[in-house]
GUZATI-888871 format. One record per residue: residue number from 1; x, y, z of N, C-alpha, C in turn. Coordinates in Angstrom, 2 decimals, decimal comma, always signed. Example, Ala and Ser with C-alpha at 12.3 -4.5 7.8 and 13.67 -1.06 7.14 Angstrom:
! GUZATI-888871
<1; <+13,19; -5,69; +7,80>; <+12,30; -4,50; +7,80>; <+13,20; -3,30; +7,80>>,
<2; <+12,85; -2,25; +7,08>; <+13,67; -1,06; +7,14>; <+12,90; +0,03; +7,87>>,
***
This chain:
! GUZATI-888871
<1; <+24,72; +17,97; -29,54>; <+24,81; +17,95; -28,08>; <+23,56; +17,31; -27,50>>,
<2; <+23,76; +16,46; -26,53>; <+22,61; +15,81; -25,90>; <+22,22; +16,54; -24,63>>,
<3; <+20,97; +16,54; -24,35>; <+20,48; +17,22; -23,15>; <+20,75; +16,36; -21,92>>,
<4; <+20,56; +16,97; -20,76>; <+20,76; +16,22; -19,52>; <+19,79; +15,06; -19,41>>,
<5; <+18,58; +15,19; -19,98>; <+17,60; +14,11; -19,93>; <+18,10; +12,88; -20,67>>,
<6; <+18,84; +13,07; -21,76>; <+19,38; +11,93; -22,51>; <+20,47; +11,23; -21,72>>,
<7; <+21,17; +11,97; -20,87>; <+22,28; +11,39; -20,11>; <+21,79; +10,57; -18,92>>,
<8; <+20,62; +10,91; -18,42>; <+20,07; +10,18; -17,28>; <+19,42; +8,91; -17,81>>,
<9; <+19,93; +7,78; -17,37>; <+19,38; +6,50; -17,80>; <+18,10; +6,22; -17,02>>,
<10; <+17,05; +5,90; -17,74>; <+15,77; +5,61; -17,11>; <+15,86; +4,26; -16,39>>,
<11; <+15,35; +4,22; -15,18>; <+15,37; +2,99; -14,38>; <+13,98; +2,40; -14,32>>,
<12; <+13,90; +1,07; -14,28>; <+12,58; +0,45; -14,16>; <+11,95; +0,78; -12,81>>,
<13; <+10,63; +0,92; -12,80>; <+9,95; +1,26; -11,56>; <+9,40; +0,04; -10,84>>,
<14; <+9,27; -1,08; -11,55>; <+8,69; -2,28; -10,94>; <+9,77; -3,14; -10,29>>,
<15; <+10,88; -3,29; -10,97>; <+11,92; -4,23; -10,54>; <+13,15; -3,50; -10,04>>,
<16; <+13,71; -3,99; -8,95>; <+14,96; -3,45; -8,43>; <+16,11; -4,08; -9,21>>,
<17; <+16,95; -3,24; -9,78>; <+18,07; -3,76; -10,56>; <+19,15; -4,28; -9,62>>,
<18; <+19,31; -5,58; -9,59>; <+20,32; -6,23; -8,76>; <+21,24; -7,04; -9,66>>,
<19; <+22,35; -7,50; -9,10>; <+23,27; -8,35; -9,86>; <+22,58; -9,65; -10,26>>,
<20; <+21,74; -10,18; -9,38>; <+21,04; -11,43; -9,66>; <+20,05; -11,25; -10,82>>,
<21; <+19,33; -10,13; -10,84>; <+18,40; -9,87; -11,94>; <+19,16; -9,67; -13,25>>,
<22; <+20,30; -9,00; -13,18>; <+21,10; -8,79; -14,39>; <+21,62; -10,11; -14,95>>,
<23; <+22,11; -11,00; -14,08>; <+22,60; -12,29; -14,56>; <+21,44; -13,15; -15,06>>,
<24; <+20,26; -13,02; -14,40>; <+19,09; -13,77; -14,87>; <+18,64; -13,26; -16,23>>,
<25; <+18,67; -11,96; -16,45>; <+18,26; -11,43; -17,76>; <+19,23; -11,88; -18,85>>,
<26; <+20,53; -11,91; -18,54>; <+21,51; -12,40; -19,52>; <+21,25; -13,87; -19,86>>,
<27; <+21,00; -14,67; -18,83>; <+20,73; -16,09; -19,04>; <+19,43; -16,30; -19,81>>,
<28; <+18,38; -15,59; -19,43>; <+17,10; -15,72; -20,11>; <+17,20; -15,25; -21,56>>,
<29; <+17,94; -14,19; -21,79>; <+18,11; -13,69; -23,16>; <+18,83; -14,70; -24,05>>,
<30; <+19,58; -15,63; -23,45>; <+20,29; -16,65; -24,24>; <+19,39; -17,83; -24,60>>,
<31; <+18,19; -17,91; -24,01>; <+17,25; -18,99; -24,32>; <+16,53; -18,66; -25,62>>,
<32; <+16,43; -19,64; -26,48>; <+15,84; -19,44; -27,81>; <+14,37; -19,03; -27,73>>,
<33; <+14,00; -18,11; -28,61>; <+12,60; -17,72; -28,74>; <+12,05; -18,13; -30,10>>,
<34; <+12,73; -19,11; -30,74>; <+12,27; -19,65; -32,02>; <+11,14; -20,64; -31,78>>,
<35; <+10,21; -20,72; -32,73>; <+9,11; -21,68; -32,62>; <+9,67; -23,09; -32,59>>,
<36; <+9,08; -23,93; -31,72>; <+9,60; -25,28; -31,57>; <+8,65; -26,35; -32,09>>,
<37; <+7,41; -25,97; -32,44>; <+6,46; -26,96; -32,96>; <+5,45; -26,27; -33,85>>,
<38; <+4,50; -27,04; -34,35>; <+3,51; -26,49; -35,28>; <+2,56; -25,50; -34,62>>,
<39; <+2,47; -25,49; -33,30>; <+1,59; -24,53; -32,62>; <+2,27; -23,16; -32,46>>,
<40; <+3,49; -23,05; -32,96>; <+4,28; -21,81; -32,92>; <+4,60; -21,35; -31,51>>,
<41; <+4,56; -22,27; -30,56>; <+4,94; -21,94; -29,20>; <+6,45; -22,03; -29,09>>,
<42; <+7,07; -21,04; -28,50>; <+8,51; -21,07; -28,33>; <+8,87; -21,86; -27,08>>,
<43; <+10,09; -22,33; -27,03>; <+10,56; -23,07; -25,87>; <+10,49; -22,20; -24,63>>,
<44; <+10,93; -20,96; -24,76>; <+10,91; -20,05; -23,63>; <+9,48; -19,79; -23,16>>,
<45; <+8,57; -19,57; -24,09>; <+7,17; -19,35; -23,75>; <+6,59; -20,56; -23,03>>,
<46; <+6,92; -21,74; -23,51>; <+6,45; -22,98; -22,89>; <+6,92; -23,07; -21,44>>,
<47; <+8,20; -22,81; -21,21>; <+8,78; -22,90; -19,87>; <+8,17; -21,84; -18,95>>,
<48; <+8,03; -20,63; -19,45>; <+7,46; -19,55; -18,63>; <+6,02; -19,88; -18,23>>,
<49; <+5,25; -20,41; -19,15>; <+3,86; -20,75; -18,82>; <+3,78; -21,91; -17,81>>,
<50; <+4,68; -22,86; -17,90>; <+4,72; -23,94; -16,90>; <+5,04; -23,37; -15,52>>,
<51; <+6,04; -22,49; -15,46>; <+6,43; -21,88; -14,19>; <+5,28; -21,04; -13,64>>,
<52; <+4,63; -20,25; -14,50>; <+3,53; -19,38; -14,05>; <+2,34; -20,19; -13,56>>,
<53; <+2,01; -21,26; -14,27>; <+0,90; -22,11; -13,83>; <+1,23; -22,77; -12,50>>,
<54; <+2,48; -23,13; -12,31>; <+2,90; -23,72; -11,04>; <+2,82; -22,70; -9,91>>,
<55; <+3,21; -21,45; -10,21>; <+3,08; -20,38; -9,22>; <+1,63; -20,19; -8,82>>,
<56; <+0,76; -20,17; -9,81>; <-0,66; -20,00; -9,55>; <-1,20; -21,15; -8,71>>,
<57; <-0,80; -22,37; -9,05>; <-1,24; -23,54; -8,30>; <-0,77; -23,44; -6,84>>,
<58; <+0,44; -22,97; -6,66>; <+1,00; -22,83; -5,32>; <+0,25; -21,77; -4,51>>,
<59; <-0,13; -20,66; -5,15>; <-0,83; -19,59; -4,46>; <-2,28; -19,98; -4,16>>,
<60; <-2,92; -20,70; -5,07>; <-4,32; -21,08; -4,88>; <-4,51; -22,14; -3,81>>,
<61; <-3,48; -22,94; -3,57>; <-3,58; -24,00; -2,55>; <-3,13; -23,47; -1,21>>,
<62; <-3,30; -24,30; -0,19>; <-2,77; -23,97; +1,12>; <-1,26; -23,99; +1,06>>,
<63; <-0,60; -23,21; +1,93>; <+0,86; -23,14; +1,89>; <+1,57; -24,41; +2,37>>,
<64; <+0,87; -25,52; +2,45>; <+1,49; -26,77; +2,86>; <+2,47; -27,24; +1,80>>,
<65; <+2,04; -27,11; +0,53>; <+2,90; -27,52; -0,57>; <+3,91; -26,42; -0,82>>,
<66; <+5,19; -26,74; -0,70>; <+6,21; -25,71; -0,85>; <+7,01; -25,85; -2,14>>,
<67; <+6,87; -26,94; -2,85>; <+7,66; -27,10; -4,05>; <+6,89; -26,60; -5,26>>,
<68; <+7,55; -25,79; -6,04>; <+6,93; -25,17; -7,20>; <+6,74; -26,18; -8,32>>,
<69; <+7,77; -26,97; -8,58>; <+7,74; -27,98; -9,64>; <+8,17; -29,31; -9,06>>,
<70; <+7,64; -30,38; -9,63>; <+8,06; -31,71; -9,18>; <+9,47; -31,99; -9,71>>,
<71; <+10,13; -32,97; -9,14>; <+11,49; -33,33; -9,57>; <+11,51; -33,72; -11,04>>,
<72; <+10,47; -34,42; -11,49>; <+10,40; -34,84; -12,89>; <+10,25; -33,64; -13,82>>,
<73; <+9,41; -32,67; -13,41>; <+9,23; -31,45; -14,21>; <+10,54; -30,67; -14,30>>,
<74; <+11,24; -30,57; -13,18>; <+12,51; -29,85; -13,16>; <+13,51; -30,50; -14,10>>,
<75; <+13,65; -31,81; -14,02>; <+14,60; -32,52; -14,88>; <+14,24; -32,35; -16,36>>,
<76; <+12,96; -32,46; -16,68>; <+12,53; -32,33; -18,08>; <+12,79; -30,92; -18,60>>,
<77; <+12,47; -29,91; -17,81>; <+12,69; -28,53; -18,25>; <+14,17; -28,20; -18,34>>,
<78; <+14,96; -28,71; -17,40>; <+16,41; -28,47; -17,47>; <+16,99; -29,09; -18,73>>,
<79; <+16,54; -30,27; -19,09>; <+17,02; -30,93; -20,31>; <+16,60; -30,15; -21,54>>,
<80; <+15,34; -29,68; -21,58>; <+14,85; -28,90; -22,72>; <+15,64; -27,61; -22,91>>,
<81; <+15,96; -26,97; -21,80>; <+16,66; -25,69; -21,85>; <+18,18; -25,83; -21,89>>,
<82; <+18,68; -27,02; -21,66>; <+20,13; -27,28; -21,57>; <+20,77; -26,40; -20,49>>,
<83; <+20,15; -26,39; -19,31>; <+20,66; -25,60; -18,19>; <+21,04; -26,52; -17,05>>,
<84; <+22,02; -26,09; -16,25>; <+22,34; -26,84; -15,04>; <+21,41; -26,39; -13,92>>,
<85; <+21,52; -27,02; -12,77>; <+20,61; -26,75; -11,66>; <+20,65; -25,30; -11,22>>,
<86; <+21,84; -24,74; -11,08>; <+21,98; -23,34; -10,65>; <+21,33; -22,39; -11,65>>,
<87; <+21,57; -22,62; -12,93>; <+20,99; -21,76; -13,96>; <+19,47; -21,88; -14,00>>,
<88; <+18,97; -23,10; -13,88>; <+17,52; -23,30; -13,91>; <+16,86; -22,64; -12,71>>,
<89; <+17,48; -22,76; -11,55>; <+16,96; -22,13; -10,34>; <+16,92; -20,61; -10,51>>,
<90; <+17,93; -20,06; -11,16>; <+17,97; -18,62; -11,41>; <+16,82; -18,19; -12,33>>,
<91; <+16,53; -18,97; -13,36>; <+15,42; -18,67; -14,27>; <+14,09; -18,73; -13,53>>,
<92; <+13,89; -19,77; -12,74>; <+12,64; -19,92; -11,98>; <+12,49; -18,79; -10,97>>,
<93; <+13,56; -18,48; -10,24>; <+13,51; -17,39; -9,25>; <+13,19; -16,06; -9,92>>,
<94; <+13,77; -15,82; -11,08>; <+13,53; -14,57; -11,81>; <+12,07; -14,48; -12,26>>,
<95; <+11,54; -15,54; -12,82>; <+10,13; -15,55; -13,25>; <+9,21; -15,33; -12,05>>,
<96; <+9,52; -15,98; -10,93>; <+8,72; -15,81; -9,72>; <+8,78; -14,36; -9,23>>,
<97; <+9,97; -13,79; -9,23>; <+10,15; -12,40; -8,79>; <+9,34; -11,44; -9,67>>,
<98; <+9,39; -11,65; -10,97>; <+8,66; -10,79; -11,91>; <+7,16; -10,86; -11,63>>,
<99; <+6,63; -12,05; -11,48>; <+5,20; -12,21; -11,24>; <+4,79; -11,66; -9,87>>,
<100; <+5,60; -11,88; -8,86>; <+5,28; -11,39; -7,52>; <+5,30; -9,87; -7,47>>,
<101; <+6,30; -9,25; -8,09>; <+6,37; -7,79; -8,11>; <+5,21; -7,20; -8,89>>,
<102; <+4,89; -7,81; -10,03>; <+3,77; -7,32; -10,84>; <+2,46; -7,44; -10,07>>,
<103; <+2,30; -8,51; -9,31>; <+1,09; -8,70; -8,51>; <+1,04; -7,70; -7,36>>,
<104; <+2,16; -7,55; -6,66>; <+2,20; -6,66; -5,50>; <+1,88; -5,22; -5,90>>,
<105; <+2,42; -4,79; -7,05>; <+2,19; -3,42; -7,51>; <+0,98; -3,31; -8,42>>,
<106; <+0,31; -4,45; -8,68>; <-0,88; -4,51; -9,53>; <-0,63; -3,83; -10,87>>,
<107; <+0,41; -4,28; -11,56>; <+0,85; -3,68; -12,82>; <+0,08; -4,25; -14,01>>,
<108; <-0,03; -3,44; -15,04>; <-0,61; -3,94; -16,28>; <+0,50; -4,57; -17,12>>,
<109; <+0,17; -5,43; -18,07>; <+1,18; -6,14; -18,85>; <+2,13; -5,22; -19,63>>,
<110; <+1,63; -4,10; -20,10>; <+2,48; -3,16; -20,84>; <+3,58; -2,59; -19,94>>,
<111; <+3,23; -2,26; -18,70>; <+4,23; -1,75; -17,75>; <+5,28; -2,81; -17,45>>,
<112; <+4,83; -4,05; -17,30>; <+5,76; -5,16; -17,04>; <+6,72; -5,30; -18,22>>,
<113; <+6,18; -5,29; -19,42>; <+6,98; -5,40; -20,65>; <+8,02; -4,27; -20,73>>,
<114; <+7,58; -3,04; -20,53>; <+8,49; -1,89; -20,63>; <+9,59; -1,94; -19,58>>,
<115; <+9,22; -2,29; -18,35>; <+10,22; -2,35; -17,28>; <+11,19; -3,52; -17,47>>,
<116; <+10,73; -4,61; -18,06>; <+11,65; -5,72; -18,33>; <+12,69; -5,31; -19,37>>,
<117; <+12,29; -4,55; -20,35>; <+13,25; -4,05; -21,35>; <+14,26; -3,14; -20,66>>,
<118; <+13,79; -2,26; -19,78>; <+14,70; -1,37; -19,05>; <+15,63; -2,16; -18,12>>,
<119; <+15,17; -3,32; -17,67>; <+15,98; -4,16; -16,77>; <+16,99; -5,03; -17,53>>,
<120; <+16,97; -4,97; -18,88>; <+17,98; -5,70; -19,65>; <+17,49; -6,90; -20,43>>,
<121; <+16,18; -7,15; -20,43>; <+15,64; -8,28; -21,19>; <+15,46; -7,86; -22,65>>,
<122; <+15,61; -8,82; -23,55>; <+15,37; -8,53; -24,96>; <+13,88; -8,29; -25,17>>,
<123; <+13,53; -7,64; -26,28>; <+12,12; -7,36; -26,55>; <+11,29; -8,63; -26,63>>,
<124; <+11,83; -9,66; -27,30>; <+11,07; -10,92; -27,43>; <+10,83; -11,59; -26,08>>,
<125; <+11,85; -11,63; -25,25>; <+11,72; -12,26; -23,94>; <+10,79; -11,44; -23,04>>,
<126; <+10,92; -10,11; -23,11>; <+10,04; -9,24; -22,32>; <+8,59; -9,41; -22,77>>,
<127; <+8,39; -9,59; -24,08>; <+7,04; -9,79; -24,59>; <+6,44; -11,09; -24,08>>,
<128; <+7,24; -12,16; -24,05>; <+6,74; -13,45; -23,54>; <+6,38; -13,33; -22,06>>,
<129; <+7,25; -12,70; -21,27>; <+6,98; -12,54; -19,84>; <+5,78; -11,62; -19,60>>,
<130; <+5,67; -10,56; -20,39>; <+4,52; -9,66; -20,28>; <+3,22; -10,37; -20,63>>,
<131; <+3,25; -11,20; -21,67>; <+2,07; -11,95; -22,07>; <+1,70; -12,99; -21,00>>,
<132; <+2,72; -13,61; -20,41>; <+2,46; -14,56; -19,33>; <+1,77; -13,86; -18,16>>,
<133; <+2,22; -12,63; -17,86>; <+1,58; -11,87; -16,79>; <+0,14; -11,51; -17,18>>,
<134; <-0,08; -11,15; -18,44>; <-1,42; -10,82; -18,90>; <-2,36; -12,02; -18,74>>,
<135; <-1,85; -13,21; -19,06>; <-2,66; -14,42; -18,94>; <-2,91; -14,80; -17,48>>,
<136; <-1,94; -14,56; -16,63>; <-1,97; -15,02; -15,25>; <-2,58; -14,01; -14,27>>,
<137; <-2,44; -12,73; -14,57>; <-2,76; -11,67; -13,61>; <-4,12; -11,78; -12,92>>,
<138; <-5,23; -11,91; -13,66>; <-6,51; -11,91; -12,95>; <-6,65; -13,02; -11,90>>,
<139; <-6,28; -14,23; -12,27>; <-6,40; -15,35; -11,32>; <-5,37; -15,25; -10,20>>,
<140; <-4,16; -14,82; -10,52>; <-3,09; -14,72; -9,53>; <-3,43; -13,67; -8,47>>,
<141; <-3,85; -12,50; -8,91>; <-4,20; -11,43; -7,97>; <-5,42; -11,82; -7,14>>,
<142; <-6,42; -12,43; -7,78>; <-7,61; -12,89; -7,04>; <-7,24; -13,92; -5,98>>,
<143; <-6,36; -14,84; -6,33>; <-5,93; -15,87; -5,36>; <-5,16; -15,25; -4,21>>,
<144; <-4,31; -14,28; -4,50>; <-3,58; -13,61; -3,42>; <-4,51; -12,81; -2,53>>,
<145; <-5,51; -12,16; -3,12>; <-6,47; -11,40; -2,31>; <-7,24; -12,32; -1,38>>,
<146; <-7,64; -13,47; -1,90>; <-8,37; -14,42; -1,07>; <-7,48; -14,98; +0,04>>,
<147; <-6,24; -15,18; -0,28>; <-5,33; -15,79; +0,68>; <-4,90; -14,79; +1,75>>,
<148; <-4,65; -13,57; +1,35>; <-4,11; -12,57; +2,28>; <-5,09; -11,47; +2,63>>,
<149; <-6,24; -11,47; +2,00>; <-7,31; -10,49; +2,25>; <-6,93; -9,07; +1,85>>,
<150; <-5,70; -8,83; +1,46>; <-5,33; -7,52; +0,94>; <-4,07; -7,68; +0,11>>,
<151; <-3,89; -6,78; -0,81>; <-2,70; -6,80; -1,64>; <-2,34; -5,37; -1,98>>,
<152; <-1,09; -5,12; -2,10>; <-0,65; -3,77; -2,43>; <-0,54; -2,91; -1,19>>,
<153; <-0,55; -1,62; -1,42>; <-0,37; -0,67; -0,35>; <-1,68; -0,41; +0,38>>,
<154; <-1,61; -0,23; +1,68>; <-2,77; +0,21; +2,44>; <-2,78; +1,74; +2,40>>,
<155; <-3,94; +2,31; +2,45>; <-4,00; +3,76; +2,48>; <-4,74; +4,21; +3,74>>,
<156; <-4,42; +5,39; +4,17>; <-5,00; +5,95; +5,38>; <-6,44; +6,35; +5,11>>,
<157; <-7,34; +5,79; +5,89>; <-8,77; +6,09; +5,73>; <-9,17; +7,27; +6,62>>,
<158; <-8,73; +7,24; +7,86>; <-9,04; +8,35; +8,77>; <-8,00; +8,39; +9,89>>,
<159; <-7,97; +9,52; +10,56>; <-7,05; +9,65; +11,69>; <-7,69; +10,56; +12,74>>,
<160; <-7,32; +10,34; +13,96>; <-7,76; +11,21; +15,04>; <-6,66; +11,21; +16,11>>,
<161; <-6,66; +12,26; +16,91>; <-5,65; +12,32; +17,95>; <-6,22; +13,04; +19,17>>,
<162; <-5,57; +12,80; +20,29>; <-5,92; +13,45; +21,54>; <-4,62; +13,79; +22,25>>,
<163; <-4,51; +15,01; +22,73>; <-3,29; +15,44; +23,42>; <-3,66; +15,83; +24,85>>,
<164; <-2,91; +15,30; +25,81>; <-3,10; +15,63; +27,22>; <-1,87; +16,41; +27,68>>,
<165; <-2,14; +17,62; +28,12>; <-1,02; +18,45; +28,60>; <-1,38; +19,00; +29,98>>,
<166; <-0,51; +18,74; +30,91>; <-0,66; +19,33; +32,25>; <+0,54; +20,25; +32,41>>,
<167; <+0,27; +21,52; +32,43>; <+1,37; +22,48; +32,50>; <+1,93; +22,60; +33,91>>,
<168; <+1,12; +22,47; +34,86>; <+1,62; +22,55; +36,23>; <+0,47; +22,66; +37,22>>,
<169; <+0,71; +22,19; +38,43>; <-0,27; +22,31; +39,50>; <+0,48; +22,77; +40,75>>,
<170; <-0,24; +23,38; +41,61>; <+0,42; +23,91; +42,80>; <+0,95; +22,80; +43,70>>,
<171; <+0,34; +21,61; +43,68>; <+0,77; +20,53; +44,55>; <+1,91; +19,69; +43,98>>,
<172; <+2,27; +19,87; +42,71>; <+3,33; +19,07; +42,08>; <+4,64; +19,84; +42,08>>,
<173; <+5,71; +19,14; +42,31>; <+7,01; +19,78; +42,29>; <+7,53; +19,97; +40,87>>,
<174; <+7,13; +19,11; +39,96>; <+7,62; +19,24; +38,59>; <+6,45; +19,18; +37,61>>,
<175; <+6,70; +19,60; +36,40>; <+5,68; +19,63; +35,36>; <+5,60; +18,24; +34,70>>,
<176; <+4,39; +17,77; +34,52>; <+4,19; +16,48; +33,85>; <+4,51; +16,61; +32,37>>,
<177; <+4,94; +15,51; +31,77>; <+5,21; +15,51; +30,33>; <+3,91; +15,35; +29,56>>,
<178; <+3,79; +15,98; +28,40>; <+2,56; +15,84; +27,62>; <+2,46; +14,42; +27,05>>,
<179; <+1,23; +13,97; +26,82>; <+0,99; +12,65; +26,23>; <+0,03; +12,83; +25,05>>,
<180; <+0,28; +12,07; +23,99>; <-0,58; +12,14; +22,81>; <-1,01; +10,73; +22,43>>,
<181; <-2,25; +10,60; +22,00>; <-2,78; +9,33; +21,53>; <-3,24; +9,54; +20,09>>,
<182; <-2,69; +8,73; +19,18>; <-3,05; +8,80; +17,77>; <-3,82; +7,55; +17,39>>,
<183; <-4,88; +7,72; +16,62>; <-5,64; +6,58; +16,10>; <-5,66; +6,72; +14,57>>,
<184; <-5,04; +5,73; +13,91>; <-4,98; +5,72; +12,45>; <-5,77; +4,53; +11,94>>,
<185; <-6,64; +4,75; +10,98>; <-7,43; +3,68; +10,40>; <-6,99; +3,48; +8,96>>,
<186; <-6,57; +2,24; +8,64>; <-6,12; +1,90; +7,28>; <-7,20; +1,09; +6,59>>,
<187; <-7,28; +1,27; +5,26>; <-8,21; +0,41; +4,51>; <-7,58; -0,95; +4,33>>,
<188; <-8,39; -1,97; +4,10>; <-7,84; -3,31; +3,95>; <-8,17; -3,91; +2,62>>,
***
């Protein structure tokens, strides 16, 4: 007999499980993770690192440049992966989503790896994406901090309040409504 804990399926905490993420994980899992050259780099690893470096380049520059990859890069990668435009866009969007979520939540590579497995990625593919995050994280987070001056959740530093209540005066026909002023200070 299995306990109730075994029946409850663990959900990833970093990524929201959507139909798009599920189809992206299926598509990504179909990409070969076999070594493609003497440097033992896999095709999937090569593509992920190109996408991640492009993301980093986009974040480090001014937001004037909106294209992640050039048309030539897209065509070359699509040919290498044997994917059509829709499928390639799904892979790029998924990689971008993974890196953005990991940056926003300031996750360590092990957490990214574990949550990718829970989200339906194979161990090999999750390992490549986790390693890409490990390689990219310090520069990516630093670039986002410089660009946006804050990342992640803000926390309450201090609060104060003032309440004004006038219960009644002999010259007024009705009672005034109370007023409150709250001052909340967030860290940045």
